[in-house]
C-alpha positions in Angstrom: 0.0 0.0 0.0 2.8 2.4 0.9 4.5 1.6 -2.4 1.3 2.3 -4.3 0.9 5.6 -2.5 4.4 6.6 -3.4 4.1 5.7 -7.0 0.7 7.5 -7.2 2.2 10.7 -5.8 5.1 10.5 -8.2 2.8 10.0 -11.2 0.6 12.9 -10.1 3.6 15.2 -9.7 5.0 14.3 -13.1 1.6 14.8 -14.7 1.4 18.2 -13.1 4.8 19.1 -14.4 4.0 18.1 -17.9 0.7 20.0 -17.8 2.5 23.1 -16.7 4.8 22.9 -19.7 1.8 22.2 -22.1 0.0 25.1 -20.6 2.9 27.4 -21.4 3.3 25.9 -24.9 -0.4 26.6 -25.7 -0.5 30.1 -24.2 -0.6 31.8 -27.6 -3.0 29.3 -29.1 -0.6 27.0 -30.8 2.1 24.4 -29.8 5.2 24.8 -31.9 7.7 22.0 -32.7 10.5 23.8 -30.9 8.4 24.0 -27.7 7.9 20.2 -27.8 11.6 19.7 -28.3 12.3 21.8 -25.3 9.7 19.9 -23.3 11.4 16.6 -24.2 14.9 17.9 -23.4 13.8 19.1 -20.0 12.1 15.7 -19.2 15.3 13.9 -20.2 17.4 16.2 -18.0 15.2 15.9 -14.8 15.7 13.1 -12.3 11.9 13.3 -11.5 11.3 11.6 -14.9 14.0 9.0 -14.6 12.9 5.8 -16.3 10.1 7.5 -18.4 10.3 5.9 -21.9 9.0 7.5 -25.1 5.7 5.7 -24.9 5.0 6.9 -21.4 6.0 10.4 -22.2 3.6 10.5 -25.2 0.9 9.2 -22.9 1.7 12.0 -20.3 1.5 14.7 -23.0 -1.7 13.3 -24.5 -3.3 13.1 -21.1 -2.3 16.6 -20.2 -3.8 17.9 -23.4 -7.1 16.2 -22.6 -7.1 17.4 -19.1 -6.4 21.0 -20.1 -9.0 20.9 -22.8 -11.7 19.5 -20.4 -11.0 22.1 -17.6 -13.8 24.6 -17.3 -11.3 27.5 -16.8 -7.7 28.4 -15.9 -8.5 28.6 -12.2 -9.5 24.9 -12.2 -6.2 24.0 -13.8 -4.1 26.1 -11.4 -6.0 24.7 -8.4 -5.2 21.2 -9.6 -1.5 22.0 -10.0 -1.4 23.4 -6.4 -3.0 20.2 -5.1 -0.7 17.9 -6.9 2.4 20.0 -6.2 2.2 20.7 -2.4 5.9 21.3 -1.9 7.4 24.6 -2.9 10.4 23.0 -4.5 8.2 21.1 -7.0 6.1 24.3 -7.6 9.4 26.1 -8.4 10.4 23.3 -10.7 7.0 23.5 -12.5 7.4 27.2 -13.0 10.9 26.6 -14.3 9.8 24.0 -16.8 6.9 26.2 -18.0 9.4 29.1 -18.4 11.7 26.9 -20.4 8.9 26.1 -22.9 7.7 29.8 -23.0 11.3 30.9 -23.9 11.8 28.1 -26.4 12.2 30.7 -29.1 14.5 32.8 -26.8 11.8 35.4 -26.4 8.4 34.7 -24.8 5.3 36.2 -26.4 3.0 38.6 -24.5 0.6 35.8 -23.9 3.3 33.5 -22.6 4.6 36.1 -20.2 1.1 36.8 -19.0 0.5 33.1 -18.3 3.9 32.8 -16.5 2.8 35.7 -14.2 -0.5 33.9 -13.5 1.4 30.6 -12.7 3.8 32.5 -10.5 1.0 34.0 -8.4 -0.9 30.7 -8.2 2.1 28.7 -7.1 3.6 31.3 -4.8 6.9 31.9 -6.7 8.7 35.0 -5.5 10.1 37.7 -7.9 13.6 36.8 -6.9 13.0 33.2 -7.9 11.4 34.2 -11.2 14.5 36.3 -12.0 16.8 33.4 -11.3 14.7 31.0 -13.3 14.5 33.3 -16.3 18.3 34.0 -16.2 19.0 30.2 -16.1 16.5 29.4 -18.9 17.8 32.1 -21.2 21.3 30.8 -20.7 20.2 27.3 -21.6 21.4 25.9 -18.3 20.0 23.2 -16.1 17.2 24.0 -13.7 19.3 22.5 -11.0 21.1 25.9 -10.9 17.8 27.3 -9.5 16.5 24.4 -7.5 19.8 23.9 -5.8 19.7 20.1 -5.8 20.8 19.5 -2.2 24.1 17.4 -2.3 23.4 16.4 1.3 20.4 14.5 0.2 22.4 12.7 -2.5 25.2 12.0 0.0 22.7 10.5 2.3 21.3 8.3 -0.5 24.8 7.0 -1.2 24.8 5.6 2.3 21.4 4.0 1.9 22.4 2.3 -1.3 25.1 0.4 0.5 23.1 -0.2 3.6 20.3 -1.7 1.6 22.6 -3.7 -0.7 21.6 -7.1 0.8 17.9 -6.1 1.0 17.8 -5.2 4.7 19.1 -2.0 6.4 20.3 -3.3 9.7 20.3 -1.3 13.0 24.1 -1.1 13.0 24.1 0.3 9.5 21.3 2.8 10.3 23.3 3.9 13.4 26.3 4.5 11.3 24.3 6.6 8.9 23.0 8.7 11.8 26.5 9.0 13.2 27.7 10.3 9.9 24.8 12.7 9.7 25.5 14.0 13.2 29.2 14.1 13.1 30.5 14.6 9.6 31.1 18.3 8.8 29.5 18.0 5.4 26.1 17.7 7.2 26.7 20.5 9.7 23.8 22.6 8.4 21.4 19.6 8.3 19.0 19.4 11.3 18.0 16.0 12.8 14.5 16.2 11.4 15.9 17.1 7.9 18.4 14.2 8.3 15.6 11.8 9.1 13.6 13.0 6.2 16.6 12.6 3.9 17.0 9.0 4.9 13.3 8.3 4.4 13.4 9.9 0.9 16.5 8.0 0.0 14.9 4.7 0.9 11.8 5.6 -1.0 13.8 6.6 -4.1 15.6 3.3 -4.1 12.5 1.3 -3.5 10.5 2.9 -6.3 13.2 3.5 -8.9 15.8 0.9 -8.4 19.6 1.0 -8.1 20.6 1.7 -11.7 18.4 4.8 -11.9 19.5 6.1 -8.6 23.1 5.7 -9.5 22.4 7.8 -12.6 20.9 10.5 -10.5 23.9 10.5 -8.2 26.2 10.8 -11.1 24.4 13.9 -12.4 23.9 15.4 -8.9 27.3 14.9 -7.3 29.5 16.6 -9.9 32.6 17.7 -8.1 35.5 15.5 -7.1 35.2 16.5 -3.5 31.5 15.5 -3.4 32.2 12.2 -5.1 35.1 11.3 -2.8 33.0 12.2 0.3 30.1 10.1 -1.0 32.4 7.1 -1.5 33.9 7.4 2.0 30.4 7.7 3.6 29.4 4.5 1.8 32.5 2.7 3.0 31.7 3.6 6.6 28.2 2.1 6.3 29.6 -1.0 4.5 31.9 -1.6 7.5 29.2 -1.1 10.1 29.3 -4.8 11.0 32.9 -5.5 10.2 34.2 -6.5 6.8 31.8 -5.7 4.0 29.9 -8.6 2.5 29.8 -9.4 -1.2 26.6 -7.3 -1.8 28.2 -4.2 -0.1 31.4 -4.7 -2.1 29.4 -4.9 -5.3 27.6 -1.6 -4.6 30.9 0.0 -3.6 32.4 -1.1 -7.0 29.3 0.4 -8.7 29.8 3.7 -6.9 33.5 3.8 -7.7 32.6 3.3 -11.4 29.8 5.8 -11.2 32.0 8.5 -9.6 35.0 7.7 -11.9 37.4 6.9 -9.1 40.6 5.1 -10.0 41.4 1.9 -8.1 44.3 3.4 -6.1 42.1 6.5 -5.3 39.3 4.3 -4.1 41.6 2.2 -1.9 43.1 5.4 -0.3 39.6 6.8 0.3 38.5 3.5 1.9 41.6 3.5 4.1 40.9 7.1 5.3 37.1 6.5 5.8 
C-alpha cells in the first residue's frame, strides 16, 4: 500500500509538471515543434522523470492535453496544480519547466509572459525566484542551478544504497548513517529532522526507482571531485558497520566507484581514510 501511494504521488507530480509545460506551450493558441523539443529535453534532464520511456512520455503529453481541454477555466487548472504539487520546490520546478517552454524561441510572447505571471501567483513563486529562473532558462542551463539540488540528500542516499545492498538495512548500518549525519562536517547545516527526512526519501527513491536509476541520479547530482570522494567514504563507513563488507556491499561500492569515476588506487586510499 505504501509503495502504491508513493508511485501515485510521483505519477501525479510528473503529470502536473507536464501539464504546466503544455499550458505554457499553448498560451498563444498553438504548440510549436521547438516547444515540444524543449519539453522533451527538460524531461530527459530531470531526475523526476528518470525511467520514463518515449511511450510513457507520449501518454503523459496526450493526457495533459485532454485534461487542459476538459477544464472549465484556468483557475481549475491552477488549483489542480497546487493540489498535486504541495511542496514549494516542486512548484518552483513546475514554473521553471513552464518558463523553459515559454522561452523556447529565446523570447516569450506577451501571452506566454502573462501566463507565467499567472502561474507565478498561483504557485507562490517569488520575484527573486522568477528572476533566477529566467536567467538560467535564457542561458540554456540546467534548472538544478535554480533548485539547488541538495548534495546532502544525495550523499545520504549513497549511504542508503550500501546499507540496503543485501535487501535489509540493519540497525548497525542505520546507526552508522545517523553518526555520519550527526558528526561529519558535510552535514553541519542539516537538522536532525531534515536528516531523518533525507533518509526516508533516499529509501523511498531506491524502492520505487531501483539501483541503476538512482546511480544515474547520483552521477548527475554529485558533480565535483570532493562530493564524489566524500560520498564514497560515507558509503565505505556504512559497508563496514558490522565488520568487513559482504559481497553485496562490495558490489555496490564497486558500482559507486565506477559511477563516480574513481581510480582503483584512489578508491583504496579513500577507503583507508574513511
